[in-house]
N, C-alpha and C positions, 0 to 999 in steps of 0.2 A: 471631438476628435476625430480624426480619419488617418487610416493607413494609407501610406502610398507607395510602399515597396516593401518587399521581404527578401532576403538573400541568405541561402542557405552557404555556411560559413565551416561545415565540417562534413565529412561523408562515413560515417560509421554506422553498424548495424541496428542497433537498439535505440543510440539518442544521440541526436544532433544538435547544434547551435545554430541558431538563425539570428539575423540582424534585422530589425523592421524599422523603417523610416516612417515616420509619423507627424502629423502636426497636433498641438496640444489646442486647447479651446482658445486660446489666444492668436491660433495660426503660425506659432514658432515650430519650426523643423527641428525635431528631434530623432533620436535613435535608441532604440531598446535591444539589447540582446537576452536570449534565452535559450533553454534546452526544451528540445520537443521530440516526442515518441513517433510524431506524426511522419507522413512520406513527405518526397522532394515538393510535393505541391503546396500551394500556400497554406500554410498551419495557421496564420493568423486569421482568426475570426472562424475557427471552426464550429460547424454547426451540427455535426453527429452528435448522436448520446451513446454512441457504444463506448464503454471504457477501454482504456487502455490495459488495465490490471485488476485483479480482484483480490481484495483484501478481505479473508475468512476470520470471524469473531467466534472460534468454535467453544461449545459447553459442554465437556464430557459429562453424558446422562449417566453414567455407572456411577462414577468418582464424586458427582456434582460438584466439578470445580471447571473453573474458566482455565482454558489449554492458550500458552503464549509460546513464544519462542527465545531465545537468547541466541542471536546471530551475528557474526563477525561481520562487520561493516568497512570495506577498504576505506570509503570516504572518512569514516570517523576515527580509524585507525584503531577500533576496539570493538566490543561487543554490545549490542544494542537490543532491548527488549522490544518485540512488535509481535504480530500477528502472521499466520503463513499468508503469503501472499505470491503473485507472479504474474507475469505479463499473460494477457489471452493469444491463444495462437490464432491464425486467420481461420474464420469461420466456425472459432468456437463460441459457443455461449457462454455467459457469465457464471452460471452455475455448473457447468460441466468444467470449466478452468478452477472453480473454486474446489472442487471434488479431487480434481487434479492434484492442485498445488498442497491441499490439506494433507492426501496420502503422501506425497512424495516429501514434505517437509515434517511430518510428524508419525508417518504409520498410520493416523487414525483416518476411520471411514466417517464420511458425512453420511448421517440417518434422516435429517430433517432439516429443509432450509425453515427458518423463521421469519426472516425477513431480507429485503435485498432494496439497497439504496439505488438510486440513480447515479448516473457519473457524476463525481463529486471532485471537487481540486484542493489540494492542500497547501499549496504554495505559488499561486498564479503571479506571483512577482518575478519568480525564477524559471518555471516550467507549466506548459499546458497540459501536462499529465493529469491524465483524469483516472481514477480508482472507482469500483463499487464497492459497498461494506456489504458482505454477505455474512449474516446473523444465523448459525446455524447450531444442530446438535451434532453430536460425535460420539463415537464408541470406540472401542478397540485397545491395543498396546500400544503406549508411545514408541516410537523408534525412528533413530534418524538413518536408518537403512539404505533408506531409497534416495538421499541427496546426493545432487551434483558434486564432483570435486569439488568445484569452485564453492561450495557452500560448506561452511560451519556452524551446524546448528546445534543446540542444546533444547529439549522438548521440556516445559515447564507446567504443571500443573496446578494452579493455584484457587485456593479456598478464600473466602471473603477476607478473613482476617489475615492470611499470605499476602493477599494482594495490597492491602492496608501498609502492611510492613515493606513489601516492595518499593512502593512509593516514598517512603522513607530514609531509603538508602542515598546518601547525599552522592554519590559518584555514579550512581545507576543511569545510562541513558535509554531514553526511552524515544521510538516512534510516538509523533503526537497525538496520533488516533489510538493509539495504544495508551498512554497516558488519560487520555479522555476516559475509557472504557474501563480503564482500571480503578480510575477515581471514582466513578459512578457506582460501580462494584463493590468497591471498598465501604463506600459511605451509605449506598442502598441496597447493597444483594440483587440488584438488578444488571444486566450490562444491556 
């Protein structure tokens, strides 16, 4: 497999489409189109390890509950259950972005980082976007007062039983990372 060319198809602020010309393992010419948060330089074949975004998996230490959000997602035309998340600002560290996003989307304060993943990819057939999962403890009173006008977010604190019940709702939409963490939390009491 060999990439022979990359063409930027759009010119948007946070996300663009790219067309990549490549040869498959038999030498046949192919084209692939995908979305990228990378700059105009060749995003195909990224070698950096800095994630584009952070996803915070927060556990409220006082309430002893997992914190999730229910957020309106335009692409889905409805509400999806997920974790507080957002893009890293230029020169911002992953943990710093996680603290900022957790507060902006939930009003909660990150008190301790438990674990941070490297940059991971959730849908590499469609995008090269990478995220870092930041498992953390938090405290405070939930509030969506700090959200942007373009965000419609409800904060939810879930016990292990409540997480299991939510997973059984037939019409609920979940971010894939959230579904996996909720399943583990509901089944084993750990996240």
